[in-house]
Backbone as a printed PyTorch tensor [residue, N CA C, xyz], in Angstrom:
tensor([[[ -4.1970,  13.0400,   7.7280],
         [ -4.3520,  12.7680,   6.3070],
         [ -3.4520,  13.7240,   5.5180]],

        [[ -2.8830,  13.2350,   4.4420],
         [ -2.0050,  14.0640,   3.6240],
         [ -2.8130,  14.7470,   2.5340]],

        [[ -2.1790,  15.6980,   1.8860],
         [ -2.8510,  16.3880,   0.7840],
         [ -2.5790,  15.7030,  -0.5520]],

        [[ -1.8810,  14.5780,  -0.5210],
         [ -1.5980,  13.8320,  -1.7450],
         [ -2.8110,  12.9870,  -2.1450]],

        [[ -2.9860,  12.8410,  -3.4440],
         [ -4.0670,  12.0110,  -3.9680],
         [ -3.4550,  10.8300,  -4.7150]],

        [[ -3.9700,   9.6130,  -4.5030],
         [ -3.4380,   8.4720,  -5.2440],
         [ -3.8080,   8.5590,  -6.7160]],

        [[ -2.8760,   8.1830,  -7.5710],
         [ -3.1370,   8.1260,  -9.0030],
         [ -2.2570,   7.0360,  -9.6050]],

        [[ -2.6630,   6.5390, -10.7510],
         [ -1.9500,   5.4510, -11.4150],
         [ -0.5130,   5.8700, -11.6970]],

        [[  0.4160,   4.9840, -11.3480],
         [  1.8270,   5.2260, -11.5940],
         [  2.5870,   5.7780, -10.4080]],

        [[  1.8900,   6.2330,  -9.3550],
         [  2.5740,   6.7750,  -8.1750],
         [  3.2380,   5.6520,  -7.3850]],

        [[  4.3790,   5.9580,  -6.7930],
         [  5.0990,   5.0160,  -5.9470],
         [  4.6120,   5.1900,  -4.5080]],

        [[  4.2830,   4.0690,  -3.8600],
         [  3.8380,   4.0660,  -2.4680],
         [  4.5300,   2.9250,  -1.7370]],

        [[  4.2580,   2.7830,  -0.4520],
         [  4.7440,   1.6480,   0.3230],
         [  3.5790,   0.7120,   0.6220]],

        [[  3.7890,  -0.5740,   0.3870],
         [  2.8490,  -1.6220,   0.7910],
         [  3.4330,  -2.2710,   2.0380]],

        [[  2.6010,  -2.5400,   3.0340],
         [  3.0630,  -3.1870,   4.2650],
         [  2.7340,  -4.6720,   4.1800]],

        [[  3.7690,  -5.5030,   4.1690],
         [  3.5580,  -6.9520,   4.1020],
         [  2.9830,  -7.4540,   5.4290]],

        [[  2.3700,  -8.6280,   5.3940],
         [  1.7600,  -9.2000,   6.5920],
         [  2.7770,  -9.8260,   7.5410]],

        [[  3.8550, -10.3690,   7.0320],
         [  4.7340, -11.1770,   7.8650],
         [  4.1160, -12.5560,   8.0300]],

        [[  4.7500, -13.4110,   8.8220],
         [  4.2330, -14.7610,   9.0420],
         [  3.7160, -14.9030,  10.4760]],

        [[  2.7070, -15.7590,  10.6820],
         [  2.1280, -15.9110,  12.0160],
         [  3.1440, -16.3270,  13.0770]],

        [[  4.1180, -17.1500,  12.6890],
         [  5.1190, -17.6220,  13.6530],
         [  6.2510, -16.6370,  13.8890]],

        [[  6.2700, -15.5320,  13.1420],
         [  7.2980, -14.5240,  13.3270],
         [  8.5850, -14.7660,  12.5750]],

        [[  8.6170, -15.8090,  11.7100],
         [  9.8260, -16.0620,  10.9260],
         [ 10.1630, -14.8620,  10.0380]],

        [[  9.1150, -14.2250,   9.5050],
         [  9.2690, -13.0160,   8.6980],
         [  8.4010, -11.9310,   9.3230]],

        [[  8.9840, -10.7550,   9.5190],
         [  8.2410,  -9.6580,  10.1210],
         [  7.5240,  -8.8550,   9.0410]],

        [[  6.5700,  -8.0440,   9.4590],
         [  5.8730,  -7.1390,   8.5580],
         [  6.8570,  -6.0550,   8.1240]],

        [[  6.9530,  -5.8080,   6.8050],
         [  7.9070,  -4.8370,   6.2730],
         [  7.2760,  -3.9890,   5.1870]],

        [[  7.8080,  -2.7890,   5.0030],
         [  7.3860,  -1.9250,   3.9040],
         [  8.0740,  -2.3860,   2.6190]],

        [[  7.3040,  -2.4330,   1.5450],
         [  7.8260,  -2.7850,   0.2270],
         [  7.4170,  -1.7010,  -0.7560]],

        [[  8.2670,  -1.4460,  -1.7380],
         [  7.9300,  -0.4880,  -2.7900],
         [  6.7730,  -1.0450,  -3.6060]],

        [[  5.8740,  -0.1620,  -4.0290],
         [  4.7300,  -0.5830,  -4.8430],
         [  4.3430,   0.5410,  -5.7910]],

        [[  3.7240,   0.1560,  -6.8980],
         [  3.2250,   1.1110,  -7.8840],
         [  1.7050,   0.9950,  -7.9270]],

        [[  1.0180,   2.1310,  -7.8660],
         [ -0.4420,   2.1260,  -7.9510],
         [ -0.8420,   1.7760,  -9.3880]],

        [[ -1.6560,   0.7370,  -9.5430],
         [ -2.1150,   0.3030, -10.8630],
         [ -3.5450,   0.7300, -11.1580]],

        [[ -4.3010,   1.0540, -10.0940],
         [ -5.6680,   1.5540, -10.2650],
         [ -6.1160,   2.2270,  -8.9770]],

        [[ -6.9890,   3.2060,  -9.1200],
         [ -7.6240,   3.8530,  -7.9710],
         [ -9.0860,   3.4380,  -8.0220]],

        [[ -9.5400,   2.7150,  -6.9910],
         [-10.8510,   2.0770,  -7.0460],
         [-12.0090,   2.9760,  -6.6520]],

        [[-11.7730,   4.0140,  -5.8600],
         [-12.8680,   4.8990,  -5.4450],
         [-12.3510,   6.3310,  -5.3360]],

        [[-11.9500,   6.9300,  -6.4490],
         [-11.3600,   8.2700,  -6.3920],
         [-12.3210,   9.3090,  -5.8160]],

        [[-11.8110,  10.0800,  -4.8480],
         [-12.5780,  11.1810,  -4.2840],
         [-13.6750,  10.7980,  -3.3140]],

        [[-13.8790,   9.5110,  -3.0360],
         [-14.9430,   9.0770,  -2.1220],
         [-14.3580,   8.9210,  -0.7260]],

        [[-14.5240,   9.9500,   0.1180],
         [-13.9240,   9.9320,   1.4500],
         [-14.5840,   8.9280,   2.3920]],

        [[-15.7930,   8.4860,   2.1030],
         [-16.4600,   7.5230,   2.9810],
         [-15.8480,   6.1340,   2.8380]],

        [[-15.3190,   5.8040,   1.6580],
         [-14.7130,   4.4930,   1.4450],
         [-13.2100,   4.4980,   1.6850]],

        [[-12.5990,   5.6560,   1.7750],
         [-11.1540,   5.7240,   1.9340],
         [-10.4500,   5.5900,   0.5940]],

        [[ -9.1500,   5.6450,   0.6440],
         [ -8.3480,   5.5800,  -0.5730],
         [ -7.9240,   4.1360,  -0.8200]],

        [[ -8.6980,   3.4250,  -1.6260],
         [ -8.4420,   2.0290,  -1.9380],
         [ -7.8700,   1.9360,  -3.3450]],

        [[ -6.7810,   1.1690,  -3.4670],
         [ -6.0760,   1.1030,  -4.7440],
         [ -5.7230,  -0.3330,  -5.1020]],

        [[ -5.3310,  -0.5310,  -6.3520],
         [ -4.6960,  -1.7530,  -6.8010],
         [ -3.2050,  -1.4840,  -6.8590]],

        [[ -2.4030,  -2.4890,  -6.4860],
         [ -0.9520,  -2.2990,  -6.4350],
         [ -0.1870,  -3.4010,  -7.1420]],

        [[  0.9670,  -3.0270,  -7.6830],
         [  2.0000,  -3.9730,  -8.1030],
         [  3.1120,  -3.8160,  -7.0740]],

        [[  3.2350,  -4.7920,  -6.1770],
         [  4.1990,  -4.7260,  -5.0840],
         [  5.5120,  -5.3500,  -5.5500]],

        [[  6.6040,  -4.6280,  -5.3360],
         [  7.9240,  -5.0700,  -5.7820],
         [  8.6770,  -5.6930,  -4.6150]],

        [[  8.6900,  -7.0250,  -4.5710],
         [  9.3940,  -7.7690,  -3.5310],
         [ 10.7680,  -8.1870,  -4.0450]],

        [[ 11.7150,  -8.4860,  -3.1410],
         [ 13.0300,  -8.9450,  -3.5900],
         [ 12.9760, -10.2430,  -4.4050]],

        [[ 11.9300, -11.0470,  -4.1930],
         [ 11.8500, -12.3330,  -4.8880],
         [ 10.7790, -12.3900,  -5.9630]],

        [[ 10.1020, -11.2690,  -6.2420],
         [  9.0840, -11.2780,  -7.2780],
         [  8.0660, -10.1740,  -7.0970]],

        [[  7.1190, -10.1390,  -8.0060],
         [  6.0910,  -9.0990,  -8.0020],
         [  4.7750,  -9.6920,  -7.5120]],

        [[  4.0770,  -8.9380,  -6.6800],
         [  2.7950,  -9.3340,  -6.1160],
         [  1.7540,  -8.3330,  -6.6130]],

        [[  0.6760,  -8.8100,  -7.2180],
         [ -0.3900,  -7.9450,  -7.7200],
         [ -1.6400,  -8.1580,  -6.8890]],

        [[ -2.2770,  -7.0510,  -6.4890],
         [ -3.4900,  -7.1800,  -5.6980],
         [ -4.3540,  -5.9430,  -5.8610]],

        [[ -5.6610,  -6.1240,  -5.6410],
         [ -6.6430,  -5.0360,  -5.7210],
         [ -7.2720,  -4.8420,  -4.3580]],

        [[ -7.8780,  -3.6810,  -4.1660],
         [ -8.6090,  -3.4260,  -2.9310],
         [ -7.7300,  -3.2160,  -1.7150]],

        [[ -6.5720,  -2.6180,  -1.8890],
         [ -5.6580,  -2.3650,  -0.7760],
         [ -6.0290,  -1.0180,  -0.1390]],

        [[ -6.2770,  -1.0320,   1.1560],
         [ -6.7190,   0.1770,   1.8540],
         [ -5.5550,   1.0090,   2.3580]],

        [[ -5.7750,   2.2960,   2.3880],
         [ -4.7830,   3.2680,   2.8490],
         [ -4.7410,   3.2940,   4.3700]],

        [[ -3.5330,   3.3170,   4.9580],
         [ -3.3710,   3.4220,   6.4160],
         [ -2.1110,   4.2290,   6.6930]],

        [[ -2.2890,   5.5070,   6.8910],
         [ -1.1550,   6.4060,   7.0990],
         [ -0.6860,   6.4280,   8.5530]],

        [[ -1.4750,   5.8660,   9.4870],
         [ -1.1680,   5.9800,  10.9110],
         [ -0.5180,   4.7200,  11.4780]],

        [[ -1.2110,   3.5920,  11.3920],
         [ -0.7430,   2.3690,  12.0510],
         [  0.1450,   1.5010,  11.1720]],

        [[  0.0320,   1.6410,   9.8650],
         [  0.8110,   0.8220,   8.9090],
         [  0.6190,  -0.6730,   9.1770]],

        [[ -0.6360,  -1.0950,   9.2350],
         [ -0.9430,  -2.5100,   9.4730],
         [ -0.6480,  -3.3280,   8.2250]],

        [[ -0.3910,  -4.6140,   8.4060],
         [ -0.1300,  -5.5030,   7.2930],
         [ -1.2820,  -5.5210,   6.3010]],

        [[ -0.9590,  -5.4910,   5.0130],
         [ -1.9680,  -5.5070,   3.9710],
         [ -2.4800,  -4.1390,   3.5880]],

        [[ -1.8450,  -3.0790,   4.0670],
         [ -2.2660,  -1.7140,   3.7390],
         [ -1.1630,  -1.0020,   2.9520]],

        [[ -1.4790,   0.2210,   2.5090],
         [ -0.4550,   1.0290,   1.8360],
         [ -0.4040,   2.4060,   2.4830]],

        [[  0.7440,   3.0860,   2.3070],
         [  0.9040,   4.4530,   2.7860],
         [  1.9260,   5.1680,   1.9120]],

        [[  1.9340,   6.4990,   2.0380],
         [  2.8980,   7.2900,   1.2880],
         [  4.2830,   7.0940,   1.8810]],

        [[  5.3260,   7.0520,   1.0440],
         [  6.6910,   6.9080,   1.5760],
         [  7.0470,   8.0880,   2.4930]],

        [[  7.7950,   7.7810,   3.5290],
         [  8.2670,   8.8160,   4.4340],
         [  9.2620,   9.7050,   3.6900]],

        [[  9.2470,  10.9720,   3.9930],
         [ 10.2020,  11.8920,   3.3730],
         [ 11.5030,  11.8370,   4.1460]],

        [[ 12.6050,  11.7520,   3.4300],
         [ 13.9280,  11.7040,   4.0610],
         [ 14.8260,  12.8020,   3.5470]]])
């Protein structure tokens, strides 16, 4: 777990699902946190609302769970440092 806390306006990565047939793979997309749904509640995890910035448009969603380890589709994580 990182020492960063999610807050409105922070840039994160959203992991797309990809398609079942594999035509499109799961990929990281830039996203902006629009709400923090359970701040400071470690039992529920860090769940946020996101505005996901895709090459073809914006995707808005709530209840996105944090996954810093596996980066499964439909989750968010902090951008890797480069």
